[in-house]
C-alpha positions in Angstrom: -10.5 21.4 -15.8 -11.4 21.1 -11.5 -8.8 18.5 -10.0 -11.3 16.4 -10.2 -11.9 16.4 -14.0 -7.9 16.1 -14.4 -7.5 13.1 -12.6 -10.6 11.5 -14.5 -8.6 12.7 -18.0 -5.4 10.9 -16.5 -7.0 7.3 -15.1 -8.8 7.6 -18.6 -5.6 8.0 -20.7 -3.3 5.8 -18.4 -6.1 3.1 -19.0 -5.8 3.0 -23.0 -2.2 3.6 -22.8 -1.5 1.0 -20.4 -4.3 -1.9 -20.0 -2.1 -4.4 -18.9 0.1 -3.5 -16.2 3.0 -6.4 -15.6 4.6 -6.1 -11.9 8.0 -4.6 -12.3 9.7 -6.5 -10.0 10.2 -10.3 -11.0 9.4 -12.9 -8.2 7.8 -15.5 -7.1 5.5 -15.4 -3.9 4.8 -12.4 -1.0 8.0 -13.1 0.3 10.0 -12.8 -3.1 8.1 -9.4 -3.9 8.9 -8.4 -0.5 12.5 -8.6 -0.7 12.3 -7.1 -4.2 11.5 -4.0 -3.1 13.8 -3.2 -0.4 15.8 -3.8 -2.6 14.5 -1.3 -5.1 14.3 1.6 -2.7 17.2 3.8 -4.2 17.8 1.3 -6.9 16.4 0.7 -10.4 14.0 -2.5 -11.0 15.8 -3.7 -13.9 18.9 -3.5 -11.8 17.1 -5.6 -8.7 16.0 -8.0 -11.2 19.5 -8.8 -12.3 20.2 -9.3 -8.6 17.8 -11.4 -6.7 17.8 -14.7 -8.7 21.3 -15.2 -7.4 19.7 -14.1 -3.9 16.7 -16.5 -4.3 18.8 -19.6 -5.5 20.5 -19.0 -2.4 17.3 -18.6 -0.2 14.1 -17.8 -1.1 12.2 -18.2 1.9 12.2 -16.8 5.3 13.7 -20.3 6.9 16.7 -21.3 4.2 17.3 -17.1 4.3 17.8 -16.7 8.2 20.6 -19.3 8.0 22.6 -17.2 5.2 25.3 -15.0 6.9 24.5 -11.6 6.5 28.1 -10.8 4.8 26.9 -13.3 2.3 24.1 -11.5 1.4 25.4 -8.6 1.0 28.3 -9.2 -1.2 25.0 -10.9 -3.5 23.4 -7.4 -3.4 26.2 -4.3 -3.3 25.1 -3.3 -6.6 21.7 -2.4 -5.8 23.1 0.3 -2.8 22.5 0.6 0.9 23.5 -3.3 0.8 24.9 -3.3 5.0 21.2 -1.8 6.1 19.6 -4.0 3.3 21.1 -6.8 3.7 20.7 -6.4 8.2 16.8 -6.0 7.5 16.4 -8.9 4.7 17.9 -11.4 7.2 15.7 -10.1 10.5 12.8 -9.7 8.8 13.6 -13.5 8.0 13.8 -14.4 11.3 11.0 -12.6 12.4 8.5 -13.9 9.9 9.7 -17.4 11.0 9.7 -16.5 15.0 5.9 -14.3 15.1 4.4 -14.9 11.7 4.3 -18.7 10.7 6.9 -18.0 7.8 4.4 -16.3 6.1 4.6 -12.6 5.1 1.8 -11.0 6.7 -1.3 -9.8 4.7 -1.3 -6.9 7.0 -0.2 -3.0 6.8 0.6 -2.7 9.9 2.3 -6.0 10.8 4.5 -5.6 7.6 5.5 -2.2 8.7 7.1 -3.3 11.9 9.4 -5.5 9.7 13.0 -4.3 9.8 13.8 -2.2 6.0 9.7 -1.7 5.5 8.3 1.3 5.3 4.7 2.5 4.3 5.5 2.6 0.9 7.1 -1.0 1.4 4.1 -2.4 2.7 1.6 -0.7 0.2 3.2 -2.2 -2.5 3.2 -5.8 -0.8 -0.5 -5.3 0.1 -1.2 -4.3 -3.5 0.4 -6.6 -5.6 1.1 -9.7 -3.3 -2.3 -10.1 -1.5 -4.9 -7.6 -4.2 -5.5 -5.1 -0.9 -6.4 -1.5 -2.2 -3.2 0.7 -1.9 -1.3 3.7 -3.6 2.4 3.3 -3.6 3.6 6.7 -3.9 7.4 6.8 -4.4 9.2 10.0 -5.7 8.2 9.5 -9.3 4.4 9.5 -8.5 4.9 12.5 -6.1 6.6 14.4 -8.9 3.7 13.6 -11.5 1.1 14.2 -8.6 2.8 17.5 -8.4 3.4 18.4 -12.1 -0.5 17.4 -12.8 -1.4 19.8 -10.2 -3.3 16.9 -8.4 -1.6 17.4 -5.2 0.5 20.5 -3.4 3.2 18.1 -3.2 4.7 18.9 0.2 5.4 15.1 0.8 4.8 11.5 -0.4 2.0 11.3 2.6 0.0 14.1 1.6 0.6 12.9 -2.1 -1.2 9.7 -1.0 -3.9 11.4 0.3 -4.6 13.2 -2.2 -4.5 10.8 -4.8 -6.8 8.5 -2.8 -9.4 10.9 -2.8 -9.2 12.0 -6.5 -8.6 8.1 -8.0 -11.3 5.2 -8.1 -10.4 2.8 -5.2 -11.2 0.0 -7.4 -7.9 1.4 -9.5 -5.8 2.1 -7.1 -3.1 -0.7 -7.8 -3.0 -0.4 -11.0 -2.7 3.2 -11.0 0.2 3.3 -9.2 1.8 1.0 -11.8 0.5 2.9 -14.8 1.7 6.2 -13.2 5.4 4.8 -13.1 5.5 3.7 -16.5 3.9 6.5 -17.7 6.3 8.7 -16.1 9.7 6.5 -17.2 8.3 6.4 -20.7 6.9 10.1 -21.7 7.4 12.3 -18.5 10.7 11.8 -16.5 12.2 14.6 -14.1 14.7 15.6 -17.4 12.4 14.5 -20.0 9.3 16.6 -20.0 9.3 19.9 -18.5 5.7 20.3 -17.4 4.3 21.1 -21.0 6.3 18.6 -23.6 4.5 15.4 -23.0 0.8 14.5 -23.8 -0.4 14.7 -20.6 1.3 17.4 -19.7 0.4 19.7 -22.9 -3.3 18.7 -22.0 -3.4 19.5 -18.7 -1.7 22.7 -19.1 -2.0 23.7 -22.2 
């Protein structure tokens, strides 16, 4: 198979396996999604979903959040890890949204990436899932699978994103990002598959 043929097979099989792609992080609007994605760095989605109800009960919009002492935010989000940095980022980005963006999360990559604690991957998730803008957020799991499936040389997530965008149809990027994550968790985890065990790996590498 050529690289493009492998990509086409993956797109087709993932669509069959995961026709629906619910967003794993619980949220009600772009702001709560932004905060949840920020919290998910080096933390599981399950853990984030356990923590955000208490946080959003305290403050679910930037105007309210910027009034909450950073220590109080940190106490709630501590189980997520990196809580000193994340709590400060949540407080600061809330203030910036009020002062510079009229209290709204901007639907703009550059503006999002300028916010504290928001890197390219977080911005991509928000653009894709909150605003429907084609993006291909690449986390460590997608990076690992793209390398395992020989879609990308896998030097870094930036390079992997570039390869995947070239190989995959633009209109499917937002859905594929989630489909690959779902498949990795269910069938092709770092320890659960040696690159030959799961269905996609065995088909591509058989």
